[in-house]
N, C-alpha and C positions, 0 to 999 in steps of 0.2 A: 731841526731834526731832519728836515727834508734835504738840506744841502750842506750843512757844516761838517767839517772834518775835525780831527783832534787839534790840529794847528789852525791858527787864523790864516786867512787868505786875502789877497787883494784881487778884486774882480771889477770888471766893467759892467755897470748896470745903467742902461739907457745912455750909453756913451760917457758916463761919468765914473771915475774910480770910486770904489766902495770897499770897506773892510768887512769881511764876513768873519765874525768872531768864532774861534775854535772852542771845542768842548774842554780843552785844557784849562780854560778860565773858570770852569766850575770847580770850586774847592772840593777836593777829594776824588775827583773823576780820574780814573786810571786809564792809561792809554789802551790797555787790552779791551776794556769795555767799549771805548770809543771806536776801536777798530772793528769790534763785533757789530756795532751799529752800521758802520760803513759797508762791511761785507754783506750784511742782510739787505741793506738799502740798494745795493747793486743789482740784486735779483728782482726787486720790485719796490715801488714807493710804499711807505707805511700808511695804513689807512686809519689807525687809531693807536692810542697808548698801549692797549692790550696787544695789538698786532706787533708793535715794536718790542714789547717785553718778551713775547713768545718767540718771534723769529730771531731776535738778537740774543736771546737767552740771558736777559738781564734780571738780576735778583732785586728784591724789594729795596735794599739800600741804594742801589744804583738808580732805580726809578725815582726814589725820593730826592737824590742829588739832582737829577734832571728836572724834576718838578720844581725844586727850590731855585734852580737857575733859570726858570722860565723857558727851558728848552723844549717843553711839550706844547707850547702855545699853538703851534701850527697844526696839531693833531686833533684839537677839539675846541669848542667854544667855552668849555668849563674852566674855572680857575685851575691852575696847574696842580696844586696840592690835592684838590678834589679828584682830579683825573687819576692821579697816582694812587690815592687811597682806594678808589673804586676798582682799579685793576688788581691791586693786592688783595682786596676783600673778596674778589671773585675767584681767588685761588691762583692768581698770576704769580710769577716768580717772587 
């Protein structure tokens, strides 16, 4: 969530090539939602799943896709589906 884009990218990490998987690999993820995440992230890093959902204007189905694809792991120590459910239960998108 903190670095990935819609497409996968090849990057140098510690002088070794690495593939950063893109969000397009999450089944059902639309490019418009992924671009919304990238645009919001440019302004400031996300601090939580709730921050992500609010600033990127993601609805509950998209948050569930991200949680199911383990894309929210970097935002909390909780299991991904619990994070998503907690955000949605608190009135998030």
